[in-house]
C-alpha positions as CSV (number, residue, x, y, z in Angstrom):
1,M,130.4,-122.4,97.5
2,N,131.8,-122.1,101.6
3,L,129.7,-122.7,104.9
4,K,128.6,-119.4,104.8
5,K,127.3,-118.9,101.6
6,V,125.3,-121.8,102.0
7,I,124.0,-121.1,105.5
8,R,122.8,-117.7,104.0
9,L,121.3,-119.6,100.8
10,T,119.5,-121.3,103.3
11,G,117.9,-118.7,105.2
12,V,116.3,-118.0,102.3
13,V,114.5,-121.7,101.8
14,F,114.2,-120.8,106.0
15,L,112.0,-117.7,105.6
16,L,110.2,-119.1,102.6
17,G,108.1,-120.8,105.1
18,A,110.2,-123.4,107.5
19,F,110.5,-120.9,110.7
20,F,108.2,-123.3,112.4
21,S,109.3,-126.0,111.5
22,S,110.8,-128.6,113.8
23,G,112.2,-131.0,111.6
24,Q,110.3,-133.9,114.0
25,N,106.5,-134.9,113.6
26,S,105.9,-131.4,111.2
27,N,104.2,-132.2,108.5
28,R,101.3,-130.1,109.6
29,V,103.4,-127.5,110.8
30,I,101.8,-124.1,109.6
31,T,103.9,-122.2,107.8
32,T,104.1,-118.4,106.3
33,G,105.6,-115.9,104.2
34,V,107.7,-113.0,106.1
35,P,108.1,-114.5,109.0
36,F,110.2,-112.2,110.5
37,L,106.8,-110.2,111.3
38,M,106.7,-112.9,114.0
39,I,110.0,-112.2,115.2
40,T,110.2,-110.0,118.5
41,P,111.4,-107.0,117.4
42,D,112.3,-105.5,121.3
43,A,114.2,-106.6,123.9
44,R,111.8,-105.4,126.3
45,A,108.7,-108.2,125.4
46,A,112.1,-110.5,124.2
47,G,112.8,-110.6,128.0
48,M,109.6,-111.6,129.1
49,G,108.6,-114.7,126.9
50,D,107.9,-112.8,124.0
51,L,104.9,-111.0,124.8
52,G,103.4,-107.5,124.8
53,V,99.8,-107.5,124.0
54,A,98.5,-106.8,127.7
55,T,101.6,-105.2,129.2
56,P,102.1,-101.6,130.2
57,A,102.8,-99.2,127.0
58,D,105.4,-98.4,125.6
59,A,107.0,-97.5,122.4
60,Y,107.0,-100.9,121.0
61,S,103.4,-101.5,121.4
62,Q,102.9,-101.0,117.3
63,Q,104.1,-104.6,117.3
64,W,102.2,-106.2,120.0
65,N,98.9,-104.0,120.2
66,P,98.7,-100.2,119.4
67,A,95.6,-99.6,121.6
68,K,98.0,-99.5,124.2
69,Y,99.3,-96.0,122.6
70,A,96.5,-94.5,124.0
71,F,97.0,-95.2,127.8
72,I,101.0,-94.5,127.1
73,S,102.3,-92.2,130.1
74,S,105.0,-89.9,127.5
75,E,103.9,-87.6,125.1
76,K,106.1,-88.9,122.6
77,A,109.5,-91.2,121.8
78,L,111.2,-92.9,119.2
79,G,112.6,-96.5,119.5
80,F,115.5,-98.1,117.9
81,S,116.0,-102.1,118.3
82,Y,118.5,-104.4,117.2
83,T,118.1,-108.3,116.5
84,P,121.3,-110.4,115.1
85,Y,119.8,-113.5,114.0
86,L,121.7,-116.8,113.3
87,S,124.9,-114.6,115.1
88,K,127.0,-117.7,116.0
89,L,126.8,-118.4,112.4
90,V,126.7,-115.3,110.6
91,D,127.3,-112.0,111.0
92,D,124.9,-109.6,109.0
93,I,122.0,-111.3,109.4
94,F,119.5,-108.9,111.4
95,L,116.1,-107.5,112.3
96,G,116.3,-103.8,112.4
97,S,113.7,-101.5,113.2
98,I,112.9,-98.0,114.0
99,T,109.2,-96.6,115.9
100,Y,107.7,-93.2,116.7
101,Y,104.4,-92.6,118.5
102,N,102.6,-89.3,119.1
103,R,100.0,-88.5,122.2
104,V,97.8,-86.5,120.4
105,N,95.6,-85.7,123.7
106,E,94.1,-87.7,126.5
107,R,92.3,-90.2,124.5
108,S,94.1,-90.5,121.1
109,S,97.3,-91.6,119.7
110,W,99.3,-92.7,116.4
111,A,102.2,-94.1,115.9
112,T,104.3,-95.3,112.7
113,S,107.3,-98.3,112.5
114,L,109.8,-99.6,110.0
115,K,110.9,-103.1,110.6
116,Y,113.5,-104.3,108.0
117,F,114.9,-107.7,108.0
118,S,118.2,-108.4,106.2
119,L,120.0,-111.8,105.4
120,G,123.2,-110.7,104.9
121,D,125.3,-110.7,101.2
122,I,124.9,-114.2,99.2
123,Q,127.4,-114.4,96.0
124,F,125.4,-116.1,93.4
125,N,128.1,-118.3,91.3
126,E,127.4,-120.8,88.2
127,F,129.5,-123.9,87.1
128,I,129.9,-123.1,83.3
129,G,132.9,-124.9,80.8
130,G,134.5,-126.5,84.3
131,S,135.0,-123.1,85.7
132,I,133.1,-121.3,88.6
133,V,131.4,-118.1,86.9
134,D,130.5,-115.2,89.2
135,Q,127.2,-114.2,89.0
136,G,127.4,-110.9,90.9
137,L,126.1,-109.8,94.7
138,E,122.8,-109.7,95.9
139,R,121.1,-108.8,99.6
140,P,118.0,-110.5,99.9
141,S,115.7,-108.5,102.2
142,E,112.2,-108.0,103.5
143,L,110.0,-104.7,105.1
144,T,107.1,-103.3,106.5
145,L,105.9,-99.9,107.2
146,D,102.9,-99.4,109.1
147,V,100.7,-96.6,110.8
148,S,98.1,-97.2,113.9
149,Y,95.9,-94.6,115.8
150,A,94.7,-95.5,118.9
151,L,91.4,-93.6,120.5
152,K,89.9,-94.1,124.2
153,L,86.6,-95.2,124.1
154,S,86.2,-94.9,128.0
155,E,88.7,-94.0,130.8
156,T,89.8,-97.8,130.9
157,F,89.6,-99.1,127.1
158,S,90.6,-98.2,124.1
159,M,91.0,-99.7,120.2
160,A,93.3,-99.3,117.2
161,V,93.5,-100.0,113.7
162,A,97.2,-100.6,111.7
163,G,97.9,-100.4,108.2
164,R,100.8,-102.5,107.0
165,Y,102.7,-102.5,103.4
166,I,105.1,-105.5,103.1
167,R,107.3,-106.2,100.4
168,S,109.3,-109.8,100.4
169,D,112.2,-109.6,98.0
170,L,114.3,-112.0,98.3
171,K,116.4,-112.3,95.0
172,I,116.8,-116.3,95.1
173,A,118.2,-115.6,91.3
174,T,120.3,-112.5,90.0
175,D,117.8,-111.7,87.5
176,A,115.7,-108.2,88.5
177,D,113.0,-108.8,90.8
178,T,112.5,-112.5,89.9
179,S,111.6,-113.0,93.3
180,S,109.7,-110.2,95.2
181,A,106.1,-109.8,96.6
182,N,104.3,-107.1,98.1
183,S,101.2,-107.2,100.2
184,V,98.9,-105.1,103.0
185,G,98.1,-105.9,106.1
186,V,95.7,-104.7,108.5
187,D,95.0,-104.8,112.5
188,V,92.4,-104.4,114.9
189,A,93.3,-104.4,118.3
190,G,91.4,-103.6,121.9
191,F,93.0,-102.8,125.4
192,F,91.7,-102.7,128.8
193,E,93.7,-101.0,131.8
194,S,92.1,-100.7,134.7
195,E,92.2,-98.2,137.6
196,V,94.1,-98.7,140.3
197,F,92.2,-101.4,142.9
198,D,92.9,-102.9,146.3
199,L,94.2,-106.4,146.0
200,G,94.7,-107.4,149.8
201,A,97.8,-105.5,151.4
202,N,98.7,-104.0,148.3
203,D,97.4,-101.8,144.9
204,A,97.2,-103.5,141.9
205,V,96.4,-102.7,138.0
206,F,94.6,-105.1,135.9
207,R,95.2,-105.0,132.1
208,G,94.3,-107.0,128.9
209,G,94.3,-106.7,125.5
210,I,93.5,-108.5,122.6
211,N,95.3,-108.0,118.3
212,V,94.5,-109.8,115.4
213,S,97.5,-108.5,113.0
214,N,98.2,-109.0,109.2
215,I,95.3,-109.2,107.9
216,G,96.0,-109.5,104.1
217,P,96.1,-110.7,100.9
218,R,98.7,-113.6,100.2
219,L,102.0,-113.0,98.7
220,V,102.6,-113.3,95.0
221,Y,106.1,-114.4,94.4
222,D,107.6,-114.2,90.1
223,I,108.8,-117.3,90.4
224,G,106.0,-119.7,89.6
225,G,103.1,-117.5,90.8
226,Q,104.1,-119.4,94.3
227,K,101.6,-117.7,96.9
228,S,102.2,-117.5,100.7
229,F,100.0,-116.4,103.3
230,I,101.2,-113.2,105.5
231,P,101.6,-114.2,109.1
232,T,97.8,-113.6,110.7
233,N,98.0,-113.8,113.7
234,L,95.6,-113.9,116.7
235,K,97.2,-112.7,120.2
236,I,94.9,-112.6,123.3
237,G,96.6,-111.6,126.7
238,F,96.3,-110.7,130.2
239,G,98.4,-108.8,133.2
240,L,98.5,-107.5,136.5
241,D,100.6,-105.0,138.2
242,L,101.4,-105.7,142.0
243,L,102.1,-102.1,143.8
244,F,104.1,-103.0,146.4
245,D,104.6,-99.1,146.9
246,A,105.8,-96.1,145.6
247,S,109.1,-97.6,143.9
248,N,108.2,-101.0,143.8
249,V,106.3,-102.8,141.0
250,L,105.7,-106.4,139.9
251,G,104.5,-107.1,136.9
252,I,103.2,-110.7,135.9
253,Y,101.7,-111.0,132.7
254,T,100.2,-114.0,130.2
255,E,99.8,-113.9,126.7
256,F,98.3,-116.9,124.0
257,N,99.1,-116.9,120.1
258,K,97.5,-118.1,117.1
259,L,98.1,-118.0,113.8
260,L,95.2,-118.1,111.5
261,V,96.5,-119.5,108.4
262,P,95.2,-123.0,107.3
263,T,96.7,-125.8,108.5
264,P,98.8,-128.0,105.8
265,A,96.6,-130.7,104.1
266,A,97.6,-134.1,103.2
267,V,98.3,-134.7,99.0
268,Y,98.0,-137.9,97.5
269,D,99.4,-139.1,94.1
270,D,97.4,-141.0,91.7
271,D,97.9,-144.4,93.4
272,F,97.0,-142.6,97.1
273,V,100.3,-142.5,98.3
274,L,101.2,-139.6,100.4
275,T,103.6,-137.2,98.6
276,G,103.5,-134.2,101.1
277,Y,101.4,-131.8,102.9
278,N,100.5,-128.4,101.3
279,Q,98.0,-125.3,102.4
280,P,94.8,-125.0,100.5
281,D,94.6,-122.2,97.8
282,I,92.2,-120.3,99.0
283,D,91.7,-116.5,99.9
284,F,92.6,-114.9,103.0
285,L,89.5,-114.5,104.5
286,K,88.5,-118.3,104.3
287,G,92.0,-118.9,105.5
288,I,91.1,-117.1,108.7
289,F,87.7,-118.4,109.5
290,T,88.8,-122.3,108.5
291,S,91.8,-122.0,110.5
292,F,89.9,-122.4,113.5
293,S,88.6,-126.0,112.8
294,D,90.4,-127.3,110.0
295,A,93.0,-129.6,111.8
296,P,92.5,-133.2,110.6
297,G,93.6,-133.8,114.4
298,G,90.0,-132.0,115.6
299,T,90.0,-130.0,118.5
300,S,92.9,-131.4,120.2
301,E,95.3,-131.0,117.3
302,E,93.7,-127.1,117.0
303,L,94.8,-126.8,120.5
304,K,97.8,-127.8,119.6
305,E,98.3,-124.8,117.7
306,I,98.2,-122.3,120.3
307,T,101.4,-121.2,121.4
308,A,101.7,-119.6,125.4
309,A,103.8,-117.5,126.7
310,I,104.3,-116.2,130.7
311,G,106.5,-113.1,131.5
312,L,107.2,-111.1,134.9
313,E,108.8,-107.6,135.4
314,Y,110.2,-106.3,138.3
315,R,110.6,-102.1,138.2
316,F,112.2,-100.5,140.6
317,E,111.1,-96.4,140.6
318,D,110.6,-96.6,136.8
319,S,114.8,-96.3,137.0
320,F,115.7,-100.1,136.8
321,S,113.7,-103.5,135.4
322,I,114.7,-106.6,135.8
323,R,112.7,-109.5,133.6
324,T,112.0,-113.2,133.0
325,G,109.5,-115.2,131.0
326,Y,109.1,-118.6,129.4
327,F,107.7,-119.7,125.8
328,N,106.2,-122.8,125.0
329,E,104.6,-124.3,121.6
330,S,103.9,-127.8,121.0
331,K,106.2,-130.0,119.4
332,D,104.1,-131.3,117.0
333,K,103.8,-127.5,115.5
334,G,107.3,-126.0,115.8
335,A,108.7,-126.9,119.0
336,R,109.9,-123.6,120.4
337,R,110.1,-123.8,123.8
338,Y,112.7,-121.1,125.2
339,L,113.8,-119.4,128.6
340,T,114.3,-115.3,128.6
341,M,116.1,-113.4,130.6
342,G,116.3,-109.6,130.2
343,A,117.1,-106.0,132.3
344,G,115.9,-102.3,131.6
345,F,117.7,-99.2,132.5
346,D,116.5,-95.3,132.1
347,I,118.9,-93.0,132.2
348,K,117.4,-89.6,132.0
349,N,115.5,-89.5,128.4
350,L,116.7,-92.8,127.3
351,D,115.6,-96.5,127.9
352,I,117.9,-98.7,127.7
353,D,116.7,-102.6,127.5
354,I,118.5,-106.1,126.7
355,S,117.4,-109.5,127.0
356,Y,119.0,-112.8,126.1
357,L,117.4,-116.2,125.1
358,F,117.9,-119.9,126.2
359,S,116.4,-122.7,124.3
360,T,114.9,-125.6,126.2
361,S,113.8,-127.3,123.2
362,N,115.9,-130.0,121.3
363,V,115.3,-127.9,118.0
364,R,117.8,-124.7,117.9
365,N,116.4,-121.6,118.0
366,P,117.9,-119.0,115.6
367,L,117.8,-116.8,118.4
368,E,119.7,-119.2,121.1
369,N,122.6,-117.8,123.0
370,T,121.4,-113.8,121.2
371,I,121.4,-110.5,123.0
372,R,119.0,-108.2,121.5
373,F,119.0,-104.5,122.5
374,S,116.7,-101.4,122.3
375,L,117.0,-98.0,122.9
376,T,113.6,-95.3,123.4
377,L,114.3,-91.9,123.2
378,D,111.7,-90.0,125.0
379,I,111.3,-86.7,123.5
380,G,108.2,-85.4,124.8
381,S,106.6,-84.4,128.5
382,Y,105.1,-87.0,131.0
383,P,101.5,-86.8,132.1
384,V,100.7,-87.9,135.6
385,T,98.9,-91.3,134.9
386,A,96.9,-92.8,137.9
387,Q,99.4,-95.5,139.1
388,E,101.6,-92.6,139.3
389,E,98.6,-90.4,141.5
390,V,98.4,-93.5,144.1
391,Q,101.8,-94.1,144.7
392,D,102.6,-90.2,145.1
């Protein structure tokens, strides 16, 4: 088997739980099934350190905080994104997404999205009687399909709920459906966006957001009845837009994330020798509640399970944007640390976003030195926002 095929097969194992593993002091790194759900699909958020729970609403709010759709400025839009994965090694592993939202009226919106993760073509061979026998070609993949509804409860606060179908079809054997698994997830989100207020010599808008995503039962794979938690996740973030004048806006955003999945527990053999770490065999609801207090290292280890990101976005006349951000994770819990940069361009009704990631960790990032693309096509009218009224 050549290197390319080995890399792809390694990717299958990678998806089964090693996405957050650092390879150094990582015995209690929290792992989940379908970790592609944690990959940022859109280039705008990717350019700001992979955050979005409290940024201005856009077509990709479905991923970060669907409650933001209640504050979206356009009536409806389509979003398309493409993220190459392990692009320096192979050319057919990728994450693609399509998103559509519709602002029903001044108070409510709904949205739907499809995300598809492909591990490329994998050739299966078997060594029989001294010869290599072709066992067929498979294309492992995973996908999600979701729908959300957002409602303004006041002029400054909204909430949303989303439902998600999850399918993981890794095909690590040539037998049909030997490794498929299905689950469902629910998101519950809230979003606050202030009226424009005075902040020193400038006007400003403050935002806050929270989203508990992927609340749902574990995936059960056919092989050995393997069970994997889906990446139930808590996001909390804050943002501030400084409105220098009608043409210049600077956004400053921060976000904190915690996986609501149990910390792996130590496993010992009959001689009380440590043999490894496994996640407890408990239901997902109990796992959510125990995830706040089950780390063997106590509060200090629980705090290490929280990731943090900070992002900046400068917008000029809603036609051009430049972005940067930084993402930080404890060395003991995955060691993902990276700097991101990005830009956006508005050409009539088409928004184009790109982003780039630089790893600052000793652990290689699968998205390192990868350019990500997003396109948003506005297909509705443009209601005037409070911010635009002040600028005018």
